[in-house]
C-alpha positions as CSV (number, residue, x, y, z in Angstrom):
1,M,-222.8,66.6,-129.8
2,K,-222.3,62.9,-129.1
3,A,-218.8,63.1,-130.5
4,V,-218.0,66.2,-128.4
5,I,-219.2,64.6,-125.2
6,S,-217.3,61.4,-125.9
7,F,-214.2,63.4,-126.6
8,L,-214.4,65.3,-123.4
9,I,-215.1,62.1,-121.4
10,I,-212.2,60.2,-123.0
11,F,-209.7,63.1,-122.7
12,S,-210.7,63.7,-119.1
13,I,-210.4,60.0,-118.1
14,L,-206.9,59.8,-119.6
15,V,-205.7,62.9,-117.8
16,V,-207.4,62.3,-114.5
17,I,-206.1,58.7,-114.3
18,H,-202.6,60.1,-115.2
19,E,-202.7,62.7,-112.5
20,Y,-204.2,60.3,-110.0
21,G,-200.9,58.3,-110.4
22,H,-198.9,61.3,-109.4
23,F,-201.3,62.0,-106.5
24,I,-201.1,58.5,-105.0
25,M,-197.3,58.3,-105.2
26,A,-196.8,61.8,-103.9
27,R,-199.0,61.0,-100.9
28,K,-197.1,57.8,-100.2
29,S,-193.8,59.7,-100.6
30,G,-194.7,62.3,-98.0
31,I,-195.3,65.1,-100.5
32,L,-198.3,67.3,-99.7
33,V,-200.8,67.4,-102.6
34,R,-202.5,70.7,-102.1
35,E,-205.2,70.3,-104.7
36,F,-206.5,67.6,-107.0
37,A,-208.6,69.3,-109.7
38,I,-210.9,67.7,-112.3
39,G,-211.2,70.2,-115.1
40,F,-209.8,73.7,-115.5
41,G,-211.1,77.3,-115.0
42,P,-213.2,78.6,-112.2
43,K,-214.1,76.3,-109.3
44,M,-217.5,74.7,-109.4
45,V,-217.4,72.7,-106.1
46,S,-214.7,71.6,-103.7
47,W,-214.2,69.5,-100.6
48,R,-211.2,68.6,-98.4
49,R,-209.9,65.2,-97.3
50,N,-206.6,64.1,-95.7
51,H,-204.9,67.5,-96.3
52,T,-205.9,67.7,-100.0
53,T,-208.5,69.9,-101.6
54,F,-210.5,68.2,-104.3
55,T,-212.1,70.6,-106.8
56,I,-214.3,70.2,-109.9
57,R,-213.9,73.1,-112.3
58,W,-216.1,74.4,-115.0
59,L,-214.0,73.6,-118.1
60,P,-214.3,69.8,-118.4
61,I,-211.0,69.0,-120.0
62,G,-208.5,67.0,-118.1
63,G,-207.3,67.9,-114.6
64,Y,-204.2,68.5,-112.6
65,V,-202.5,68.0,-109.2
66,R,-200.8,70.8,-107.2
67,M,-197.9,69.3,-105.3
68,A,-196.3,71.5,-102.7
69,G,-193.1,73.0,-104.1
70,A,-193.4,71.3,-107.5
71,G,-194.0,74.4,-109.7
72,D,-196.6,75.5,-107.1
73,D,-196.9,79.1,-105.8
74,D,-195.5,77.9,-102.4
75,S,-198.2,79.9,-100.6
76,T,-196.7,83.3,-101.3
77,I,-198.7,86.4,-100.4
78,E,-197.9,89.8,-101.9
79,P,-197.2,92.5,-99.3
80,G,-200.1,94.9,-98.9
81,T,-202.7,92.1,-99.4
82,M,-205.8,92.5,-97.2
83,G,-206.8,89.4,-95.4
84,T,-208.6,87.9,-92.4
85,L,-206.8,85.6,-89.9
86,Q,-208.5,83.0,-87.7
87,V,-206.5,81.9,-84.7
88,N,-206.9,79.1,-82.1
89,D,-206.9,79.5,-78.3
90,A,-203.1,79.7,-78.3
91,G,-203.2,82.6,-80.8
92,V,-201.7,80.5,-83.6
93,V,-203.2,81.2,-87.1
94,T,-205.2,78.3,-88.5
95,R,-206.8,79.9,-91.4
96,I,-205.8,82.8,-93.8
97,D,-208.5,84.3,-96.0
98,I,-207.2,86.5,-98.9
99,S,-210.0,85.7,-101.3
100,E,-211.4,88.5,-103.5
101,H,-214.8,88.2,-101.8
102,N,-213.6,88.1,-98.2
103,T,-216.7,88.6,-96.1
104,N,-215.4,86.8,-93.0
105,L,-216.2,89.0,-90.0
106,S,-215.2,86.5,-87.3
107,G,-211.4,86.8,-87.8
108,I,-208.7,89.4,-87.4
109,P,-208.6,91.8,-90.4
110,I,-205.0,92.5,-91.4
111,Q,-203.0,94.2,-94.1
112,I,-200.3,91.7,-94.7
113,A,-196.7,93.0,-94.8
114,K,-194.8,89.8,-94.8
115,A,-195.7,86.1,-94.8
116,D,-193.3,83.2,-94.5
117,L,-195.5,80.1,-94.9
118,I,-192.6,77.8,-95.8
119,D,-189.8,78.0,-93.2
120,N,-190.5,80.3,-90.2
121,L,-194.3,79.9,-90.5
122,T,-195.1,83.5,-89.5
123,I,-197.3,86.2,-90.9
124,S,-196.9,89.9,-90.1
125,G,-199.0,93.0,-90.8
126,N,-201.1,95.8,-89.5
127,E,-204.3,94.9,-87.8
128,N,-207.3,96.8,-89.3
129,A,-204.7,98.3,-91.7
130,D,-203.6,100.6,-88.8
131,P,-199.8,101.2,-88.8
132,D,-200.0,101.5,-85.0
133,Q,-201.3,98.0,-84.7
134,A,-198.4,96.0,-86.2
135,R,-198.5,92.4,-85.2
136,T,-196.7,89.1,-85.9
137,F,-198.5,85.8,-85.7
138,K,-197.3,82.2,-85.6
139,V,-198.9,80.0,-88.3
140,D,-199.9,76.4,-87.7
141,H,-198.0,73.8,-89.8
142,D,-201.3,72.6,-91.3
143,A,-203.0,76.0,-91.6
144,L,-205.4,76.6,-94.5
145,I,-205.3,79.5,-96.9
146,I,-208.3,80.7,-99.0
147,E,-206.8,81.9,-102.2
148,T,-207.9,84.9,-104.3
149,D,-210.3,82.7,-106.4
150,G,-211.9,81.2,-103.3
151,T,-210.1,77.9,-103.3
152,E,-209.2,76.7,-99.8
153,V,-205.9,74.7,-99.7
154,Q,-203.3,73.9,-97.1
155,I,-200.1,75.9,-96.9
156,A,-196.9,74.3,-98.1
157,P,-194.2,74.1,-95.4
158,R,-190.7,73.1,-96.5
159,D,-190.8,69.6,-95.0
160,V,-193.8,68.5,-97.2
161,Q,-192.5,70.0,-100.4
162,F,-191.6,68.0,-103.5
163,Q,-187.9,68.9,-103.3
164,S,-187.6,67.8,-99.7
165,V,-188.1,64.1,-100.4
166,S,-185.4,61.8,-101.7
167,V,-184.5,61.7,-105.4
168,V,-185.8,58.1,-105.7
169,K,-189.2,59.2,-104.4
170,R,-189.3,62.1,-106.8
171,I,-188.5,59.7,-109.7
172,L,-191.3,57.4,-108.6
173,T,-193.8,60.3,-108.3
174,N,-192.9,61.5,-111.8
175,F,-193.2,58.0,-113.3
176,A,-196.5,57.2,-111.5
177,G,-198.5,59.2,-114.0
178,P,-197.4,57.3,-117.2
179,F,-197.5,54.1,-115.1
180,N,-201.2,54.7,-114.4
181,N,-201.8,55.2,-118.1
182,F,-200.3,51.8,-118.8
183,L,-202.5,50.2,-116.2
184,L,-205.6,51.9,-117.7
185,A,-204.6,50.6,-121.1
186,I,-204.2,47.0,-119.8
187,V,-207.6,47.2,-118.1
188,G,-209.2,48.8,-121.2
189,F,-207.9,46.1,-123.6
190,M,-209.1,43.4,-121.1
191,I,-212.6,45.0,-121.1
192,V,-212.5,44.9,-125.0
193,A,-211.7,41.2,-124.8
194,F,-214.7,40.5,-122.5
195,L,-217.0,42.7,-124.6
196,Q,-216.0,40.7,-127.7
197,G,-216.5,37.4,-126.0
198,G,-212.9,36.5,-126.6
199,V,-209.8,37.3,-128.6
200,L,-208.2,35.9,-131.7
201,S,-205.9,33.1,-130.7
202,T,-202.2,33.2,-131.5
203,H,-202.0,29.5,-132.1
204,N,-201.6,28.0,-135.6
205,V,-205.1,26.4,-135.5
206,I,-207.8,27.3,-138.1
207,G,-210.9,29.0,-136.7
208,T,-212.9,29.4,-139.8
209,V,-212.6,28.5,-143.5
210,Q,-214.2,30.8,-146.0
211,P,-216.5,29.1,-148.5
212,N,-215.1,28.5,-152.0
213,S,-211.7,29.7,-150.8
214,V,-208.4,28.1,-151.7
215,A,-208.4,26.5,-148.3
216,A,-211.9,25.1,-148.7
217,Q,-211.1,23.7,-152.1
218,A,-208.0,22.0,-150.7
219,G,-210.1,20.3,-148.0
220,L,-208.9,22.3,-144.9
221,K,-211.3,22.3,-142.0
222,T,-212.0,24.2,-138.8
223,N,-209.6,23.1,-135.9
224,D,-206.9,21.9,-138.4
225,Q,-203.5,22.8,-137.1
226,I,-201.0,23.8,-139.8
227,T,-197.6,22.9,-138.5
228,Q,-195.5,23.5,-141.6
229,V,-195.7,25.6,-144.8
230,E,-193.4,24.2,-147.5
231,H,-191.3,22.4,-144.9
232,Q,-191.0,25.6,-142.8
233,K,-192.2,25.2,-139.2
234,T,-195.1,27.5,-138.2
235,D,-195.4,27.5,-134.4
236,N,-197.9,30.3,-134.1
237,W,-200.4,32.2,-136.2
238,T,-198.1,35.1,-137.1
239,E,-195.5,32.7,-138.5
240,L,-198.2,30.8,-140.4
241,V,-199.6,34.0,-142.0
242,T,-196.1,35.3,-142.9
243,A,-195.2,32.0,-144.6
244,L,-198.4,31.9,-146.6
245,Q,-198.2,35.5,-147.7
246,S,-194.7,34.9,-149.2
247,R,-196.1,31.9,-151.3
248,Y,-198.5,33.9,-153.5
249,G,-199.1,32.1,-156.8
250,Q,-196.8,29.2,-155.9
251,K,-197.8,25.6,-155.4
252,T,-197.3,25.0,-151.6
253,T,-197.3,21.9,-149.4
254,L,-198.8,22.2,-145.9
255,A,-198.3,19.8,-143.0
256,V,-201.6,19.6,-141.2
257,K,-202.6,17.9,-137.9
258,R,-206.2,16.9,-137.7
259,G,-207.0,15.3,-134.4
260,D,-204.6,12.3,-134.2
261,K,-203.9,12.3,-137.9
262,N,-201.1,14.0,-139.7
263,L,-202.0,15.1,-143.3
264,T,-200.3,16.6,-146.2
265,V,-202.3,19.2,-148.2
266,E,-201.2,20.9,-151.4
267,L,-202.6,24.2,-152.6
268,T,-201.6,27.4,-154.4
269,P,-202.2,30.6,-152.4
270,K,-204.3,33.3,-154.2
271,T,-202.4,36.4,-155.1
272,V,-203.8,39.6,-153.7
273,K,-202.4,43.2,-153.8
274,A,-202.3,45.7,-151.0
275,D,-200.2,49.0,-150.9
276,G,-198.5,48.0,-154.2
277,K,-197.3,44.7,-152.8
278,K,-198.4,41.1,-153.5
279,Y,-199.4,38.6,-150.8
280,G,-200.6,35.0,-150.7
281,Q,-204.0,34.3,-149.2
282,I,-205.9,31.0,-148.7
283,G,-209.0,32.2,-146.9
284,I,-208.7,31.1,-143.3
285,T,-209.0,32.9,-139.9
286,N,-207.6,32.0,-136.5
287,Q,-209.6,30.7,-133.6
288,L,-211.4,32.9,-131.0
289,D,-209.9,32.3,-127.5
290,R,-212.8,32.6,-125.1
291,S,-210.9,31.5,-122.0
292,L,-210.6,33.8,-119.0
293,L,-206.8,33.6,-119.1
294,G,-206.8,34.5,-122.8
295,K,-208.9,37.7,-122.1
296,I,-206.7,38.8,-119.2
297,K,-203.6,38.1,-121.2
298,Y,-204.9,40.2,-124.1
299,G,-204.8,43.3,-121.9
300,F,-201.0,42.8,-121.4
301,T,-200.1,41.6,-124.9
302,T,-202.0,44.3,-126.7
303,T,-200.6,47.1,-124.5
304,W,-197.1,45.8,-125.2
305,S,-197.7,45.5,-129.0
306,T,-199.4,48.9,-129.1
307,G,-196.4,50.4,-127.2
308,Q,-194.0,48.9,-129.6
309,Q,-195.8,50.4,-132.6
310,I,-195.8,53.9,-130.9
311,L,-192.1,53.6,-130.1
312,K,-191.5,52.7,-133.7
313,V,-193.2,55.9,-134.8
314,L,-191.3,58.0,-132.3
315,G,-188.0,56.4,-133.4
316,S,-188.9,57.2,-137.0
317,F,-188.5,60.9,-136.2
318,F,-184.7,60.2,-135.9
319,T,-184.4,57.6,-138.6
320,G,-187.0,58.6,-141.2
321,G,-187.2,62.3,-140.8
322,F,-189.5,64.6,-138.8
323,S,-193.1,65.0,-140.0
324,L,-196.0,66.6,-138.2
325,N,-198.3,64.1,-140.0
326,K,-197.0,61.5,-137.6
327,L,-198.4,63.4,-134.6
328,S,-202.0,64.3,-133.5
329,G,-203.2,67.0,-131.1
330,P,-206.7,67.6,-129.7
331,V,-208.1,68.3,-133.1
332,G,-206.8,65.0,-134.5
333,I,-207.9,63.1,-131.4
334,Y,-211.4,64.7,-131.7
335,T,-211.7,63.8,-135.3
336,S,-210.7,60.2,-134.6
337,T,-213.1,60.1,-131.6
338,S,-216.0,61.2,-133.8
339,Q,-215.3,58.3,-136.2
340,V,-214.9,55.7,-133.4
341,V,-218.1,56.8,-131.6
342,N,-220.2,55.6,-134.5
343,A,-218.4,52.2,-134.4
344,G,-219.9,51.2,-131.0
345,F,-218.9,51.1,-127.4
346,T,-216.3,48.3,-127.8
347,N,-214.4,50.5,-130.2
348,I,-214.6,53.5,-127.9
349,V,-213.0,51.4,-125.1
350,W,-210.3,50.2,-127.5
351,F,-209.6,53.7,-128.6
352,L,-209.3,54.9,-125.0
353,A,-206.9,52.1,-124.2
354,M,-204.8,52.9,-127.2
355,L,-204.7,56.6,-126.4
356,S,-203.7,55.8,-122.8
357,V,-200.6,53.8,-124.0
358,N,-199.8,56.8,-126.3
359,L,-200.1,59.3,-123.5
360,G,-198.0,57.2,-121.1
361,L,-195.1,56.8,-123.6
362,V,-195.1,60.3,-125.0
363,N,-195.0,61.7,-121.4
364,L,-191.8,59.6,-120.9
365,V,-190.0,61.3,-123.7
366,P,-187.1,63.1,-122.0
367,I,-188.1,66.7,-122.9
368,P,-188.2,69.2,-120.0
369,G,-191.8,69.9,-119.1
370,L,-192.9,66.3,-119.6
371,D,-192.6,63.6,-117.0
372,G,-189.7,62.1,-118.9
373,G,-187.8,65.4,-118.8
374,K,-188.4,65.6,-115.0
375,I,-187.1,62.1,-114.5
376,L,-184.0,62.9,-116.6
377,L,-183.3,65.9,-114.3
378,N,-183.8,63.6,-111.3
379,L,-181.4,61.1,-112.7
380,I,-178.8,63.8,-113.3
381,E,-179.2,64.9,-109.7
382,L,-178.8,61.3,-108.6
383,I,-175.5,61.0,-110.6
384,R,-174.2,64.3,-109.4
385,R,-175.2,63.6,-105.8
386,K,-176.3,67.2,-105.4
387,P,-179.4,69.1,-106.5
388,I,-179.4,71.1,-109.8
389,P,-179.5,74.8,-109.0
390,A,-183.2,75.9,-108.9
391,E,-182.5,78.7,-111.4
392,K,-180.9,76.4,-113.9
393,E,-183.7,73.8,-113.5
394,G,-186.3,76.5,-113.9
395,M,-184.6,77.8,-117.1
396,I,-184.4,74.2,-118.5
397,T,-188.1,73.6,-117.7
398,L,-189.1,76.9,-119.2
399,I,-187.2,76.2,-122.5
400,G,-188.9,72.7,-122.6
401,A,-192.3,74.2,-122.0
402,G,-191.7,76.7,-124.7
403,F,-190.8,74.0,-127.2
404,L,-193.8,71.9,-126.2
405,L,-196.1,75.0,-126.7
406,L,-194.7,75.6,-130.2
407,L,-195.0,72.0,-131.1
408,F,-198.6,71.9,-129.8
409,I,-199.5,75.0,-132.0
410,A,-197.8,73.4,-135.0
411,V,-199.5,70.0,-134.6
412,T,-202.9,71.7,-134.0
413,W,-202.6,73.8,-137.1
414,N,-201.4,70.8,-139.1
415,D,-204.5,68.8,-137.9
416,I,-206.8,71.6,-138.8
417,A,-205.2,71.8,-142.3
418,R,-205.4,68.0,-142.7
419,Y,-209.0,67.5,-141.6
420,F,-210.7,70.7,-142.6
421,F,-208.8,72.2,-145.6
422,K,-208.1,69.1,-147.6
């Protein structure tokens, strides 16, 4: 149960933060966000603020934003729908109730014949479903509509729709979701650094020397700075480790700085094997950087290095062949979460940050249906200097969504086979 709850929390945080990025940029770009939902399924509770309806839904997995005109239903109402209209003193409709459990007795009951809630902002129909009482009402620009499931949202006139703002604003809105995931990763890795009390330094200075190791026998001590390995400069810890690993079983001369003294130390790195390869090892670890700057920097550097690793895996699909084993869906993420949960809170935060980088980068892959695919279409429109026909864009998005669905099914089945039918 602990693993299930942790999985739901982690997955929801990732998606909600992602969607919040779209929400903020859409609002700043002049796009109406009709609903910001946490979870899916039937509505649990809802409230309205600044033209947006916020809902919490019963299925606690992820969330979504409904931007006017961006794949939304655009406030369409089927002819013949029964509803109730509320009007102001000027006779302008301010609220349309077409919910399944419409019990509003204070409004005007109407059988709707036609509703244009995008351009003309009018609604026509027969009052009390009486053909002799046909009426047409003007609808307020910010009118509300109670949908069939009881969710109250604002209608979506043309001027506040996604397609009505500039291409640059649409690109920024589409990019804002992945961008928020990168920010979450940076903050997450920073929190890890603070929880650990510091991060491993990148400097070529020894933090600890293992007892009875090659380094200890050679006389190396904590705070010694190894500047050269066999006359090869080592300006940082990575270069130092790489140089030592290549010297397995070979007599090696080190240039060491100890305070104000420059020393020469000779040793032979111990030979160890890993993944069928040989490496040199002398038994030292790097220092722990406990500085505030080091902890903050860790958030950025680890996000960057994690992103590079993920891009390398994505690139291997084109250079090293496609394999479902390189991908993980909800089943794979849940399995990993159950393992991380038992390793403590710090590891959970690290896992969340790592997944956030992953989600941000994968969403930028230029496949229609993902944010990267939407940005690609935006860029094509920017180059063409005219919109892509709605029918073609819809078809491209549909094909992309179909591909993603098939990939999701394949990855999920592969995860089930890997983790439960070994």
